[in-house]
C-alpha positions as CSV (number, residue, x, y, z in Angstrom):
1,M,-208.3,-215.6,84.9
2,A,-207.5,-214.7,88.5
3,R,-206.8,-211.1,89.3
4,Q,-203.2,-210.2,89.6
5,A,-202.1,-209.5,93.2
6,S,-201.7,-205.8,93.7
7,G,-201.9,-203.4,96.7
8,Q,-200.8,-200.2,98.3
9,V,-199.3,-198.8,101.6
10,V,-201.8,-197.1,103.9
11,E,-200.2,-194.4,106.0
12,R,-202.1,-192.6,108.8
13,K,-201.2,-189.8,111.1
14,G,-202.5,-189.9,114.6
15,K,-201.9,-188.1,118.0
16,T,-199.2,-190.5,119.0
17,G,-197.5,-190.7,115.6
18,R,-197.8,-192.4,112.2
19,S,-199.1,-195.9,111.6
20,Y,-198.7,-198.2,108.6
21,A,-200.9,-200.9,107.1
22,L,-201.3,-202.7,103.7
23,R,-204.3,-202.9,101.4
24,F,-204.2,-205.5,98.7
25,H,-206.1,-208.2,96.8
26,A,-205.4,-211.9,97.5
27,Y,-207.4,-215.0,96.5
28,G,-210.3,-213.0,95.2
29,K,-210.8,-210.8,98.2
30,R,-209.6,-207.4,99.4
31,R,-207.2,-207.7,102.3
32,Y,-206.1,-205.3,105.0
33,L,-202.9,-205.9,107.1
34,T,-201.8,-203.8,110.0
35,L,-198.1,-203.3,110.2
36,G,-197.3,-201.1,113.1
37,T,-196.3,-197.5,114.1
38,D,-193.2,-195.4,113.7
39,A,-192.7,-195.8,117.4
40,E,-192.3,-199.5,116.6
41,G,-189.8,-198.8,113.9
42,W,-192.0,-198.7,110.9
43,D,-191.6,-196.1,108.1
44,R,-192.8,-195.7,104.5
45,H,-189.8,-197.4,102.9
46,R,-190.0,-200.4,105.2
47,A,-193.8,-200.6,104.6
48,E,-193.2,-200.6,100.8
49,V,-190.7,-203.6,101.2
50,E,-193.2,-205.5,103.2
51,L,-195.9,-204.9,100.6
52,Q,-193.7,-206.4,97.9
53,N,-193.0,-209.4,100.1
54,V,-196.6,-210.1,100.8
55,L,-197.6,-209.7,97.1
56,A,-194.8,-212.2,96.2
57,D,-196.1,-214.7,98.8
58,V,-199.7,-214.3,97.4
59,R,-198.4,-215.0,93.8
60,R,-196.7,-218.1,95.1
61,G,-199.8,-219.1,97.1
62,V,-198.0,-219.3,100.4
63,W,-199.5,-216.2,102.0
64,K,-202.0,-217.0,104.6
65,P,-204.4,-214.4,106.2
66,Q,-203.9,-213.6,109.9
67,E,-206.0,-215.9,112.2
68,R,-208.3,-214.0,114.5
69,S,-207.7,-215.3,118.0
70,E,-210.6,-215.6,120.2
71,P,-210.7,-212.9,122.8
72,V,-209.4,-214.3,126.2
73,E,-211.8,-213.3,129.0
74,P,-209.7,-211.8,131.7
75,T,-209.4,-213.6,134.9
76,P,-211.1,-211.6,137.9
77,E,-208.6,-210.1,140.3
78,P,-208.6,-212.3,143.5
79,T,-209.3,-210.9,146.9
80,F,-206.6,-211.0,149.5
81,H,-208.5,-213.7,151.3
82,E,-208.4,-215.9,148.2
83,F,-204.8,-215.2,147.2
84,A,-203.5,-215.6,150.8
85,S,-205.4,-218.8,151.3
86,E,-203.9,-220.3,148.1
87,W,-200.4,-219.0,149.1
88,M,-200.6,-220.7,152.5
89,R,-201.8,-224.1,150.9
90,E,-198.8,-224.0,148.5
91,I,-196.0,-223.3,151.0
92,R,-197.3,-225.3,154.0
93,P,-195.4,-228.5,152.9
94,E,-192.2,-226.5,153.0
95,L,-192.7,-225.2,156.6
96,R,-192.0,-226.6,159.9
97,P,-195.1,-227.3,162.0
98,R,-194.4,-224.4,164.4
99,T,-193.6,-221.9,161.6
100,A,-196.8,-223.0,159.8
101,E,-198.7,-222.4,163.1
102,D,-197.2,-218.8,163.3
103,Y,-198.1,-218.0,159.7
104,E,-201.7,-219.1,160.2
105,W,-201.9,-217.2,163.5
106,A,-200.8,-214.0,161.7
107,L,-203.3,-214.5,158.9
108,T,-206.4,-215.6,160.8
109,H,-206.2,-213.3,163.8
110,H,-204.7,-210.1,162.2
111,L,-204.2,-209.8,158.4
112,L,-207.5,-211.4,157.2
113,P,-209.8,-209.5,159.6
114,F,-208.4,-206.3,158.1
115,F,-207.6,-207.2,154.4
116,A,-209.8,-210.2,153.6
117,N,-212.2,-208.4,151.1
118,H,-209.6,-206.1,149.7
119,R,-208.7,-206.8,146.0
120,L,-205.0,-207.1,145.6
121,S,-204.7,-203.7,143.8
122,G,-206.7,-202.1,146.6
123,I,-203.9,-202.9,149.1
124,T,-201.9,-199.7,148.8
125,V,-199.2,-198.2,150.9
126,E,-201.8,-196.1,152.5
127,E,-203.8,-199.1,153.5
128,V,-200.7,-200.9,155.0
129,D,-200.0,-197.9,157.0
130,R,-203.7,-197.7,158.2
131,Y,-203.4,-201.4,159.3
132,R,-200.3,-200.6,161.3
133,R,-201.9,-197.6,162.9
134,A,-205.1,-199.5,163.8
135,K,-203.0,-202.2,165.5
136,L,-201.0,-199.8,167.4
137,R,-204.2,-198.0,168.7
138,Q,-205.6,-201.5,169.8
139,G,-202.5,-202.1,171.8
140,A,-203.0,-205.9,171.6
141,L,-199.6,-206.7,169.8
142,A,-196.1,-205.6,170.8
143,N,-194.3,-203.6,168.0
144,N,-192.0,-206.5,167.1
145,T,-194.9,-208.9,166.9
146,L,-196.9,-206.4,164.7
147,N,-193.9,-206.1,162.4
148,K,-194.0,-209.9,162.0
149,T,-197.4,-209.8,160.7
150,I,-196.5,-207.0,158.1
151,T,-193.6,-209.3,157.1
152,R,-196.1,-212.1,156.3
153,L,-198.2,-209.5,154.3
154,G,-195.1,-208.5,152.4
155,Q,-194.4,-212.1,151.6
156,I,-197.8,-212.6,150.0
157,L,-197.8,-209.4,148.1
158,E,-194.3,-210.1,146.8
159,L,-195.8,-213.1,145.0
160,A,-198.8,-211.0,143.8
161,V,-196.1,-208.8,142.1
162,E,-194.4,-211.7,140.4
163,Y,-197.8,-212.9,139.1
164,G,-198.6,-209.4,137.7
165,H,-201.4,-208.6,140.0
166,L,-199.4,-205.6,141.4
167,T,-196.6,-203.4,140.1
168,A,-195.0,-202.9,143.4
169,N,-195.1,-204.4,146.9
170,P,-196.8,-201.8,149.2
171,A,-195.7,-203.7,152.4
172,R,-192.0,-203.4,151.6
173,G,-189.7,-201.1,153.4
174,R,-188.9,-200.0,157.0
175,R,-191.3,-197.2,156.9
176,R,-194.2,-199.6,156.9
177,R,-193.0,-201.1,160.2
178,A,-193.6,-199.9,163.7
179,K,-190.6,-198.8,165.8
180,A,-188.8,-202.0,166.9
181,E,-188.5,-202.6,170.5
182,R,-185.6,-204.2,172.4
183,P,-186.8,-207.5,173.5
184,R,-187.5,-207.7,177.2
185,R,-185.8,-210.8,178.5
186,T,-186.5,-212.3,181.9
187,W,-184.9,-215.1,183.9
188,L,-184.7,-216.5,187.4
189,E,-181.9,-216.0,189.9
190,P,-180.6,-219.2,191.4
191,E,-182.4,-218.7,194.7
192,Q,-185.7,-218.2,192.8
193,V,-185.8,-221.6,191.2
194,A,-186.7,-223.5,194.3
195,P,-189.8,-221.4,195.2
196,L,-191.2,-221.8,191.6
197,L,-190.7,-225.6,191.6
198,E,-192.1,-226.0,195.1
199,A,-195.1,-223.9,194.1
200,A,-195.6,-226.1,191.0
201,G,-195.8,-229.2,193.2
202,A,-197.8,-227.6,195.9
203,L,-201.2,-229.1,196.7
204,D,-204.3,-227.1,195.4
205,A,-208.0,-227.7,195.3
206,E,-208.2,-228.3,191.6
207,A,-205.1,-230.5,190.9
208,R,-204.7,-234.2,191.4
209,S,-201.5,-235.7,192.9
210,D,-200.2,-236.9,189.4
211,D,-200.9,-233.5,188.0
212,L,-198.8,-231.9,190.6
213,R,-195.9,-234.3,189.9
214,Q,-196.3,-233.5,186.2
215,R,-196.3,-229.8,186.8
216,R,-193.1,-229.9,188.9
217,A,-191.3,-232.3,186.5
218,L,-192.4,-230.2,183.6
219,L,-191.1,-226.9,185.0
220,S,-188.0,-228.6,186.3
221,T,-187.3,-229.9,182.8
222,L,-187.7,-226.4,181.4
223,V,-185.3,-224.7,183.9
224,L,-182.8,-227.5,184.3
225,A,-182.6,-228.8,180.8
226,G,-183.4,-225.6,178.7
227,L,-185.8,-227.2,176.3
228,R,-187.9,-225.0,174.0
229,I,-191.6,-225.4,174.7
230,G,-192.0,-227.2,171.4
231,E,-189.2,-229.6,172.2
232,L,-190.9,-230.2,175.6
233,I,-194.2,-231.0,174.1
234,D,-192.7,-233.6,171.7
235,L,-190.6,-235.3,174.2
236,R,-191.2,-239.0,174.6
237,W,-190.0,-241.4,177.3
238,R,-187.8,-243.3,174.9
239,D,-185.8,-240.1,174.6
240,V,-185.1,-239.9,178.4
241,D,-182.4,-242.2,179.7
242,L,-182.7,-241.9,183.4
243,A,-180.0,-244.5,184.1
244,A,-177.4,-242.6,182.0
245,G,-178.7,-239.2,183.1
246,K,-179.3,-238.0,179.5
247,L,-182.2,-236.6,177.5
248,R,-182.3,-236.6,173.7
249,V,-183.9,-233.9,171.7
250,G,-184.9,-235.6,168.4
251,R,-187.1,-232.8,166.9
252,A,-185.9,-229.3,167.1
253,K,-186.2,-225.8,165.6
254,T,-182.8,-226.2,163.9
255,D,-180.5,-228.9,162.9
256,A,-178.1,-227.9,165.7
257,G,-181.0,-228.4,168.1
258,I,-180.9,-232.3,167.7
259,R,-178.8,-233.0,170.8
260,H,-178.3,-234.7,174.1
261,V,-178.8,-232.7,177.3
262,D,-177.2,-233.9,180.5
263,L,-179.7,-234.4,183.4
264,S,-178.7,-232.8,186.7
265,P,-179.3,-234.9,189.9
266,A,-182.4,-232.8,190.9
267,L,-183.9,-233.1,187.4
268,R,-183.3,-236.8,187.3
269,E,-185.0,-237.2,190.7
270,D,-188.0,-235.2,189.6
271,L,-188.5,-237.2,186.3
272,T,-188.0,-240.6,188.1
273,T,-190.6,-239.7,190.7
274,Y,-193.0,-238.5,188.0
275,K,-192.5,-241.5,185.8
276,M,-193.4,-243.9,188.6
277,A,-196.7,-242.1,189.0
278,T,-197.9,-241.3,185.5
279,P,-200.1,-243.8,183.6
280,Y,-198.3,-242.8,180.4
281,G,-194.8,-244.0,181.2
282,S,-194.1,-246.4,178.4
283,S,-191.4,-245.9,175.8
284,G,-193.6,-244.4,173.0
285,E,-195.7,-242.2,175.2
286,L,-195.2,-238.5,175.5
287,V,-193.5,-237.3,178.7
288,F,-195.9,-234.5,179.5
289,P,-199.3,-235.4,177.9
290,T,-202.8,-234.2,178.7
291,R,-205.0,-236.5,180.9
292,R,-206.0,-238.3,177.8
293,G,-202.4,-238.9,176.7
294,E,-202.5,-236.3,173.9
295,A,-200.0,-233.5,173.3
296,Q,-200.4,-230.5,175.4
297,D,-201.1,-227.0,174.1
298,R,-198.3,-224.6,174.6
299,N,-200.7,-221.8,175.6
300,N,-202.0,-224.1,178.5
301,I,-198.5,-224.7,179.6
302,R,-197.8,-220.9,179.7
303,S,-201.0,-219.9,181.4
304,R,-202.0,-222.9,183.6
305,T,-198.9,-224.6,184.4
306,L,-196.3,-221.8,184.7
307,G,-198.8,-219.1,185.4
308,S,-200.5,-220.9,188.3
309,A,-197.0,-221.9,189.9
310,L,-195.9,-218.3,189.4
311,T,-198.9,-216.9,191.3
312,R,-198.6,-219.4,194.2
313,A,-194.8,-218.8,194.4
314,N,-195.3,-215.0,194.7
315,E,-197.9,-215.4,197.3
316,K,-195.6,-217.4,199.5
317,L,-192.7,-215.1,198.9
318,E,-194.9,-212.1,200.0
319,D,-195.8,-214.0,203.1
320,E,-192.2,-214.4,203.9
321,G,-191.3,-210.7,203.1
322,L,-189.2,-211.6,200.1
323,P,-189.3,-210.0,196.6
324,P,-191.5,-211.6,193.9
325,L,-190.4,-213.6,190.9
326,P,-189.9,-211.5,187.7
327,E,-192.9,-210.3,185.9
328,A,-193.7,-211.7,182.4
329,L,-192.0,-214.9,183.1
330,T,-192.3,-217.3,180.2
331,P,-191.2,-220.9,179.3
332,H,-188.5,-219.3,177.2
333,S,-187.4,-217.3,180.4
334,L,-186.6,-220.7,182.0
335,R,-184.4,-221.6,178.9
336,H,-182.5,-218.3,179.6
337,T,-182.2,-219.3,183.2
338,F,-180.7,-222.7,182.3
339,A,-178.0,-221.0,180.2
340,S,-177.1,-218.5,182.9
341,L,-177.0,-221.3,185.6
342,L,-174.7,-223.3,183.4
343,F,-172.2,-220.3,183.1
344,E,-172.6,-219.6,186.8
345,A,-171.6,-223.2,187.5
346,G,-168.4,-222.7,185.4
347,A,-169.5,-224.4,182.2
348,T,-167.6,-223.6,179.0
349,V,-169.1,-221.7,176.0
350,P,-168.9,-224.8,173.7
351,Y,-170.7,-227.0,176.4
352,V,-173.5,-224.5,177.0
353,M,-174.0,-224.2,173.1
354,A,-174.2,-228.0,172.9
355,Q,-176.8,-228.2,175.8
356,L,-178.9,-225.4,174.2
357,G,-178.6,-226.6,170.6
358,H,-176.8,-223.4,169.3
359,S,-174.5,-223.1,166.3
360,D,-173.5,-219.5,166.9
361,P,-171.7,-218.6,170.1
362,K,-172.7,-214.9,169.6
363,V,-176.4,-216.0,170.2
364,T,-175.4,-217.9,173.3
365,L,-173.4,-215.1,174.8
366,S,-175.2,-212.0,173.7
367,I,-178.9,-213.3,174.3
368,Y,-178.9,-216.2,176.7
369,S,-176.0,-215.4,179.1
370,H,-177.2,-213.1,181.9
371,V,-175.2,-211.7,185.0
372,L,-176.8,-213.4,188.0
373,E,-177.2,-211.1,191.0
374,R,-175.3,-213.2,193.4
375,K,-173.1,-211.9,196.2
376,R,-169.4,-211.9,195.3
377,N,-166.3,-210.3,196.7
378,H,-165.3,-208.8,193.4
379,G,-164.9,-205.4,195.0
380,E,-162.3,-206.6,197.4
381,R,-160.5,-208.5,194.7
382,L,-160.5,-205.4,192.5
383,D,-159.0,-203.3,195.3
384,A,-156.4,-205.9,196.0
385,L,-155.3,-205.7,192.3
386,V,-154.7,-201.9,192.2
387,R,-153.7,-201.2,195.9
388,G,-152.2,-204.4,197.2
389,P,-153.9,-206.8,199.6
390,E,-153.3,-204.8,202.9
391,K,-154.4,-201.5,201.7
392,A,-157.4,-202.9,200.0
393,Q,-158.4,-204.7,203.2
394,K,-157.8,-201.7,205.5
395,G,-159.1,-199.1,203.2
396,T,-157.3,-195.9,202.3
397,N,-160.1,-193.6,201.1
398,P,-162.7,-191.7,203.0
399,L,-165.4,-194.2,202.3
400,S,-163.4,-197.2,203.5
401,D,-162.3,-195.1,206.5
402,L,-166.0,-194.4,207.3
403,L,-166.7,-198.1,207.1
404,A,-163.7,-198.9,209.3
405,T,-165.0,-196.4,211.9
406,A,-168.5,-198.2,211.7
407,D,-166.7,-201.4,212.8
408,Q,-165.9,-199.6,216.1
409,V,-169.6,-198.9,216.9
410,P,-170.9,-201.2,219.6
411,P,-172.8,-204.2,218.2
412,E,-176.1,-203.2,219.7
413,K,-176.0,-199.9,217.9
414,Q,-174.8,-201.2,214.5
415,K,-177.2,-201.3,211.7
416,T,-177.9,-204.7,210.1
417,P,-176.1,-204.9,206.7
418,P,-178.3,-205.2,203.6
419,E,-179.0,-208.8,202.6
420,R,-178.2,-208.5,199.0
421,G,-175.6,-206.8,196.8
422,F,-172.2,-205.5,197.4
423,R,-172.0,-202.3,199.5
424,G,-169.0,-200.2,199.9
425,V,-165.4,-200.4,198.7
426,G,-162.7,-202.0,200.7
427,R,-165.0,-203.5,203.4
428,A,-163.7,-206.9,204.3
429,G,-165.5,-209.8,205.8
430,L,-169.0,-209.2,204.2
431,E,-170.4,-212.7,203.6
432,P,-173.6,-213.6,201.6
433,A,-176.7,-213.3,203.7
434,T,-178.3,-216.6,204.4
435,S,-181.7,-216.9,202.9
436,S,-184.5,-219.1,204.0
437,L,-184.4,-220.5,200.4
438,S,-180.8,-221.4,200.5
439,S,-181.7,-224.9,201.7
440,W,-182.5,-225.8,198.0
441,R,-180.0,-228.3,196.8
442,S,-178.3,-227.0,193.5
443,P,-178.1,-229.6,190.8
444,Y,-174.6,-228.2,189.9
């Protein structure tokens, strides 16, 4: 005859509280069943009730002993190199090509050289700060660019938090970033466009004639059509309608960037001359390819095409005793120039937005619109508003009186007026100085 099911509650007192278990006979064997601790809600009464329930199940033959699960071997913690590489593979299909290129640049050139062999748990707030300080000491990155790499690091570590590798993201927070710098924006004044384009097409020892035509047409497209450098690289001849004077941007950074740009007469002339000379002038060919017909590298455009033209232009300007072109001029500087020239030519905000591919007028006005330093008679107009035309013209204050007295000085003793800028209040008849560069025919 089988032994009748019986048992007892086992209560133990430990450092963290009381624990409860059951000891009983079932199916000819002694059994031991752990219940839990008082912190988990167990007490003597609940344990006694559970014992009766278990013994009843044993008598009915429905009780089953707990199955011992095989111990799961813990997965080794990945290194940052392993985790970041997998992260990049997963998100690449969701990214635009230019964005993917930026992410890979931040990883391969900056984050991996520093964090590659770190286990994820070894990337602490202190390590992130050490990375920032090391980059600042090197001085190779601007603060804003450095912050972008820390943003990439934060994206990767945020996923590590979600997967349970970290309890908190050590790259999160403004204190991990370097002090943000206000972007330094550059652009060309209207009279500076011609020297740059002329220098791009100037003969040099290393360039062929078709290369020179391409250089000029390329820079002309950047400054007179305002394309982003990626849009310029992807441009094909089927997108350029020289007869209608329009250029279509079919691939852009944003949806608003898909647009048609009006070609100015000067730009149409440069593109027509270049197309007649290039061996890659068919509909499906790139407009500005390499000598092999492949897409150009944006860094080559920055350093070779624009950089060499900038150097030659400044040499010529120096020989003529004229100020040089702005420092740190980039292809995007020419996009700023295009927007400012359109506003200077009297274009409306909606038109400039459409030409640039913007959807927010604040971006167009606050970032891309620059006051061009052209000579104007705003001072005389201002005086006419507050004093009346006669007084504004004659001058009624010491400064204007002084200027009027200067008019009486014999011509041979008068000083030559400065060539640029507005000088004095109430001085009538100051006309813009004629520059040797004013012969350039404006496309507007």
